[in-house]
DSSP file (Angstrom, degrees, kcal/mol; ACC not computed):
  #  RESIDUE AA STRUCTURE BP1 BP2  ACC     N-H-->O    O-->H-N    N-H-->O    O-->H-N    TCO  KAPPA ALPHA  PHI   PSI    X-CA   Y-CA   Z-CA
    1    1 A X              0   0    0      0, 0.0     2,-0.1     0, 0.0     0, 0.0   0.000 360.0 360.0 360.0 147.6  120.4   78.1    5.3
    2    2 A X        -     0   0    0      1,-0.0     2,-0.4     2,-0.0     0, 0.0  -0.458 360.0-133.8 -83.7 158.1  122.4   76.0    2.9
    3    3 A X        -     0   0    0     -2,-0.1     2,-0.4     2,-0.0    -1,-0.0  -0.939  17.9-166.6-113.4 136.6  124.0   77.2   -0.3
    4    4 A X        -     0   0    0     -2,-0.4     2,-0.5     2,-0.0    -2,-0.0  -0.987   2.6-164.4-126.5 128.4  123.7   75.3   -3.5
    5    5 A X        -     0   0    0     -2,-0.4     2,-0.5     2,-0.0    -2,-0.0  -0.934   7.5-154.2-111.2 134.7  125.7   75.9   -6.6
    6    6 A X        -     0   0    0     -2,-0.5     2,-0.3     3,-0.0     3,-0.2  -0.911   9.9-165.3-108.9 134.3  124.7   74.5  -10.0
    7    7 A X        +     0   0    0     -2,-0.5    -2,-0.0     1,-0.2     0, 0.0  -0.848  64.2  16.2-115.6 153.4  127.2   73.8  -12.7
    8    8 A X  S    S+     0   0    0     -2,-0.3     2,-0.5     1,-0.2    -1,-0.2   0.841  71.1 177.1  58.0  39.9  126.7   73.2  -16.4
    9    9 A X        -     0   0    0     -3,-0.2    -1,-0.2     1,-0.1     5,-0.1  -0.628  37.5-111.3 -71.7 124.1  123.1   74.4  -16.5
   10   10 A X     >  -     0   0    0     -2,-0.5     4,-2.6     1,-0.1     3,-0.2  -0.285  20.1-124.0 -59.0 141.3  122.0   74.2  -20.2
   11   11 A X  H  > S+     0   0    0      1,-0.2     4,-2.5     2,-0.2     5,-0.2   0.880 110.1  51.6 -54.9 -43.1  121.6   77.6  -21.8
   12   12 A X  H  > S+     0   0    0      1,-0.2     4,-2.1     2,-0.2    -1,-0.2   0.897 110.7  48.2 -64.5 -39.6  118.0   76.9  -22.9
   13   13 A X  H  > S+     0   0    0     -3,-0.2     4,-2.5     2,-0.2    -1,-0.2   0.913 111.0  51.0 -65.9 -42.6  117.1   75.8  -19.3
   14   14 A X  H  X S+     0   0    0     -4,-2.6     4,-2.7     1,-0.2    -2,-0.2   0.912 109.9  49.8 -60.8 -42.9  118.7   78.9  -17.9
   15   15 A X  H  X S+     0   0    0     -4,-2.5     4,-2.5     2,-0.2    -1,-0.2   0.892 110.7  49.7 -64.3 -39.6  116.8   81.1  -20.3
   16   16 A X  H  X S+     0   0    0     -4,-2.1     4,-2.5     2,-0.2    -1,-0.2   0.909 112.3  47.8 -65.1 -40.9  113.5   79.4  -19.4
   17   17 A X  H  X S+     0   0    0     -4,-2.5     4,-2.5     2,-0.2    -2,-0.2   0.910 112.0  50.1 -64.2 -42.7  114.3   79.9  -15.7
   18   18 A X  H  X S+     0   0    0     -4,-2.7     4,-2.1     2,-0.2    -2,-0.2   0.908 112.2  47.0 -62.3 -43.5  115.2   83.6  -16.3
   19   19 A X  H  X S+     0   0    0     -4,-2.5     4,-2.4     2,-0.2    -2,-0.2   0.918 112.5  49.5 -64.9 -44.2  111.9   84.1  -18.2
   20   20 A X  H  X S+     0   0    0     -4,-2.5     4,-1.8     1,-0.2    -2,-0.2   0.888 109.3  52.8 -62.9 -39.6  109.9   82.4  -15.6
   21   21 A X  H  <>S+     0   0    0     -4,-2.5     5,-2.9     2,-0.2     4,-0.3   0.918 110.2  47.7 -61.9 -43.8  111.6   84.5  -12.9
   22   22 A X  H ><5S+     0   0    0     -4,-2.1     3,-1.2     1,-0.2    -2,-0.2   0.916 110.6  51.3 -63.7 -43.2  110.7   87.7  -14.7
   23   23 A X  H 3<5S+     0   0    0     -4,-2.4    -1,-0.2     1,-0.3    -2,-0.2   0.825 115.6  42.2 -63.7 -31.1  107.1   86.6  -15.2
   24   24 A X  T 3<5S-     0   0    0     -4,-1.8    -1,-0.3    -5,-0.2    -2,-0.2   0.308 111.8-119.1 -98.8   7.5  106.8   85.9  -11.5
   25   25 A X  T < 5S+     0   0    0     -3,-1.2     2,-0.3    -4,-0.3    -3,-0.2   0.911  72.0 125.5  55.6  46.9  108.7   89.0  -10.4
   26   26 A X      < -     0   0    0     -5,-2.9    -1,-0.2    -6,-0.1    -2,-0.1  -0.880  65.6-103.7-128.7 161.1  111.4   87.0   -8.7
   27   27 A X     >  -     0   0    0     -2,-0.3     4,-2.4     1,-0.1     5,-0.2  -0.372  39.3-109.2 -71.9 164.1  115.1   86.8   -8.8
   28   28 A X  H  > S+     0   0    0      2,-0.2     4,-2.4     1,-0.2     5,-0.2   0.899 121.4  51.9 -63.0 -39.3  116.6   83.8  -10.7
   29   29 A X  H  > S+     0   0    0      2,-0.2     4,-2.2     1,-0.2    -1,-0.2   0.942 111.0  46.1 -61.0 -48.4  117.7   82.4   -7.4
   30   30 A X  H  > S+     0   0    0      1,-0.2     4,-2.4     2,-0.2    -1,-0.2   0.865 111.9  52.2 -65.0 -35.5  114.2   82.7   -5.8
   31   31 A X  H  X S+     0   0    0     -4,-2.4     4,-2.5     2,-0.2    -1,-0.2   0.905 108.5  50.4 -66.5 -41.0  112.6   81.2   -8.9
   32   32 A X  H  X S+     0   0    0     -4,-2.4     4,-2.3     2,-0.2    -2,-0.2   0.904 111.3  48.7 -62.9 -40.9  115.0   78.2   -8.7
   33   33 A X  H  X S+     0   0    0     -4,-2.2     4,-2.9     2,-0.2    -2,-0.2   0.918 110.4  51.1 -64.7 -42.7  114.1   77.7   -5.1
   34   34 A X  H  X S+     0   0    0     -4,-2.4     4,-2.3     1,-0.2    -2,-0.2   0.905 110.6  49.2 -61.0 -41.6  110.3   78.0   -5.9
   35   35 A X  H  X S+     0   0    0     -4,-2.5     4,-2.0     2,-0.2     5,-0.2   0.918 112.5  47.3 -64.1 -43.3  110.8   75.3   -8.6
   36   36 A X  H  X>S+     0   0    0     -4,-2.3     4,-2.9     2,-0.2     5,-1.1   0.919 111.6  50.5 -64.3 -43.7  112.6   73.0   -6.3
   37   37 A X  H  X5S+     0   0    0     -4,-2.9     4,-0.8     1,-0.2    -2,-0.2   0.911 111.5  48.8 -60.4 -41.4  110.0   73.5   -3.5
   38   38 A X  H  <5S+     0   0    0     -4,-2.3    -1,-0.2    -5,-0.2    -2,-0.2   0.876 123.7  30.4 -66.8 -37.2  107.2   72.7   -6.0
   39   39 A X  H  <5S+     0   0    0     -4,-2.0     3,-0.4    -5,-0.2    -2,-0.2   0.937 132.0  27.4 -88.5 -53.8  108.9   69.6   -7.3
   40   40 A X  H  <5S+     0   0    0     -4,-2.9    -3,-0.2    -5,-0.2    -2,-0.1   0.800 114.0  63.1 -82.6 -30.3  111.0   68.2   -4.4
   41   41 A X  S  <<S+     0   0    0     -5,-1.1    -1,-0.2    -4,-0.8    -3,-0.1   0.592  76.4 112.8 -74.8 -10.2  108.9   69.6   -1.6
   42   42 A X        -     0   0    0     -3,-0.4     2,-0.5    -4,-0.2    -4,-0.0  -0.372  65.4-132.7 -65.8 139.1  105.8   67.6   -2.5
   43   43 A X        -     0   0    0     -2,-0.1     2,-0.4     1,-0.0    -1,-0.1  -0.808  18.2-128.2 -91.2 128.8  104.7   64.9   -0.1
   44   44 A X        -     0   0    0     -2,-0.5     2,-0.3     1,-0.0    -1,-0.0  -0.632  24.2-134.9 -76.5 129.0  103.9   61.6   -1.8
   45   45 A X        -     0   0    0     -2,-0.4     2,-0.4     1,-0.1    -1,-0.0  -0.633  20.2-108.7 -87.9 144.0  100.5   60.4   -0.7
   46   46 A X     >  -     0   0    0     -2,-0.3     4,-2.1     1,-0.2     3,-0.5  -0.573  22.6-143.7 -69.5 120.5  100.0   56.8    0.3
   47   47 A X  H  > S+     0   0    0     -2,-0.4     4,-2.4     1,-0.2     5,-0.2   0.854  99.9  54.4 -56.8 -36.5   98.0   55.1   -2.5
   48   48 A X  H  > S+     0   0    0      2,-0.2     4,-2.1     1,-0.2    -1,-0.2   0.887 108.4  49.1 -65.3 -38.0   96.1   53.0    0.0
   49   49 A X  H  > S+     0   0    0     -3,-0.5     4,-2.2     2,-0.2    -2,-0.2   0.900 111.1  49.5 -67.6 -40.7   95.0   56.1    1.9
   50   50 A X  H  X S+     0   0    0     -4,-2.1     4,-2.2     2,-0.2    -2,-0.2   0.927 110.7  50.4 -63.0 -44.6   93.9   57.8   -1.3
   51   51 A X  H  X S+     0   0    0     -4,-2.4     4,-2.4     1,-0.2    -2,-0.2   0.901 109.8  50.3 -61.0 -41.7   91.9   54.7   -2.2
   52   52 A X  H  X S+     0   0    0     -4,-2.1     4,-2.5     2,-0.2    -1,-0.2   0.890 108.3  52.7 -65.4 -38.3   90.2   54.7    1.2
   53   53 A X  H  X S+     0   0    0     -4,-2.2     4,-2.2     2,-0.2    -2,-0.2   0.915 110.5  48.1 -61.8 -42.1   89.3   58.4    0.9
   54   54 A X  H  X S+     0   0    0     -4,-2.2     4,-2.4     2,-0.2    -2,-0.2   0.903 111.2  49.7 -65.0 -41.3   87.7   57.7   -2.5
   55   55 A X  H  X S+     0   0    0     -4,-2.4     4,-2.1     2,-0.2    -2,-0.2   0.899 110.4  50.4 -64.8 -39.7   85.8   54.7   -1.1
   56   56 A X  H  X S+     0   0    0     -4,-2.5     4,-1.6     2,-0.2    -2,-0.2   0.895 109.1  52.1 -64.6 -39.3   84.6   56.8    1.9
   57   57 A X  H  X S+     0   0    0     -4,-2.2     4,-0.9     1,-0.2     3,-0.2   0.924 108.4  50.8 -61.8 -44.3   83.4   59.5   -0.6
   58   58 A X  H >X>S+     0   0    0     -4,-2.4     5,-1.1     1,-0.2     4,-1.0   0.902 106.0  55.6 -59.5 -41.1   81.5   56.9   -2.5
   59   59 A X  H ><5S+     0   0    0     -4,-2.1     3,-0.5     1,-0.3    -1,-0.2   0.856 101.7  57.2 -62.0 -33.9   79.8   55.7    0.6
   60   60 A X  H 3<5S+     0   0    0     -4,-1.6    -1,-0.3     1,-0.2    -2,-0.2   0.767 104.9  53.0 -67.8 -22.7   78.6   59.2    1.4
   61   61 A X  H <<5S-     0   0    0     -3,-0.9    -1,-0.2    -4,-0.9    -2,-0.2   0.702 104.0-131.3 -83.9 -20.7   76.8   59.2   -2.0
   62   62 A X  T <<5S+     0   0    0     -4,-1.0     2,-0.3    -3,-0.5    -3,-0.2   0.694  77.5  77.6  76.8  18.5   75.0   55.9   -1.3
   63   63 A X  S   <S-     0   0    0     -5,-1.1    -1,-0.3     2,-0.1    -2,-0.3  -0.957  81.5-120.2-151.0 167.8   76.0   54.4   -4.7
   64   64 A X  S    S+     0   0    0     -2,-0.3     2,-0.3    -3,-0.1    -6,-0.1   0.585  88.6  65.4 -92.1  -8.9   79.1   52.9   -6.2
   65   65 A X        -     0   0    0     -7,-0.1     2,-0.4    -4,-0.0    -2,-0.1  -0.784  67.2-144.0-113.5 159.1   79.6   55.3   -9.1
   66   66 A X        -     0   0    0     -2,-0.3     2,-0.1     4,-0.0    -8,-0.0  -0.979  14.5-149.2-122.4 130.0   80.6   59.0   -9.1
   67   67 A X     >  -     0   0    0     -2,-0.4     4,-2.0     1,-0.1     5,-0.2  -0.467  29.8-108.5 -92.3 167.3   79.2   61.4  -11.6
   68   68 A X  H  > S+     0   0    0      1,-0.2     4,-2.6     2,-0.2     5,-0.2   0.873 122.2  55.5 -59.4 -37.2   80.8   64.6  -13.0
   69   69 A X  H  > S+     0   0    0      2,-0.2     4,-2.5     1,-0.2    -1,-0.2   0.891 105.1  51.9 -64.1 -39.6   78.3   66.6  -11.0
   70   70 A X  H  > S+     0   0    0      2,-0.2     4,-2.2     1,-0.2    -1,-0.2   0.925 111.4  47.0 -61.5 -44.3   79.5   64.8   -7.8
   71   71 A X  H  X S+     0   0    0     -4,-2.0     4,-2.2     2,-0.2    -2,-0.2   0.914 111.6  50.2 -65.4 -43.1   83.1   65.6   -8.5
   72   72 A X  H  X S+     0   0    0     -4,-2.6     4,-2.0     1,-0.2    -1,-0.2   0.914 111.0  49.4 -60.9 -43.2   82.3   69.3   -9.3
   73   73 A X  H  X S+     0   0    0     -4,-2.5     4,-1.4     1,-0.2    -1,-0.2   0.896 110.4  50.8 -63.2 -40.1   80.4   69.6   -6.1
   74   74 A X  H  < S+     0   0    0     -4,-2.2    -1,-0.2     1,-0.2    -2,-0.2   0.877 109.6  50.7 -65.2 -37.8   83.3   68.0   -4.1
   75   75 A X  H  < S+     0   0    0     -4,-2.2    -1,-0.2     1,-0.2    -2,-0.2   0.893 112.7  46.0 -66.1 -39.7   85.8   70.4   -5.7
   76   76 A X  H >< S+     0   0    0     -4,-2.0     3,-2.4    -5,-0.2     4,-0.3   0.718  85.4 113.5 -76.7 -21.1   83.6   73.5   -4.8
   77   77 A X  T 3< S+     0   0    0     -4,-1.4    -3,-0.0     1,-0.3    -4,-0.0  -0.289  89.1   5.8 -58.2 126.0   83.0   72.3   -1.3
   78   78 A X  T 3  S+     0   0    0      1,-0.1    -1,-0.3    -2,-0.0    -2,-0.1   0.500 101.7 103.4  81.6   4.0   84.6   74.7    1.2
   79   79 A X    <         0   0    0     -3,-2.4    -2,-0.1     1,-0.2    -3,-0.1   0.450 360.0 360.0 -96.6  -0.4   85.7   77.2   -1.5
   80   80 A X              0   0    0     -4,-0.3    -1,-0.2     0, 0.0    -3,-0.1   0.503 360.0 360.0 -76.0 360.0   83.1   79.8   -0.8
């Protein structure tokens, strides 16, 4: 594993990181890694692929618009 040293971390940012680490029962180092993973580790989705997924979803509904109920049902799908 690589080692990363941060210099000149603003005091307010350090205090926020320290507070967040305590709230999540982590060390400051582990909290910093978790923050980096959450931010940098995200995979950017291809906008064209997302648009195609939405269009395919619309086709399953048999209409061109999506209601709030449709979205709620899609969110709940597979969560049981």
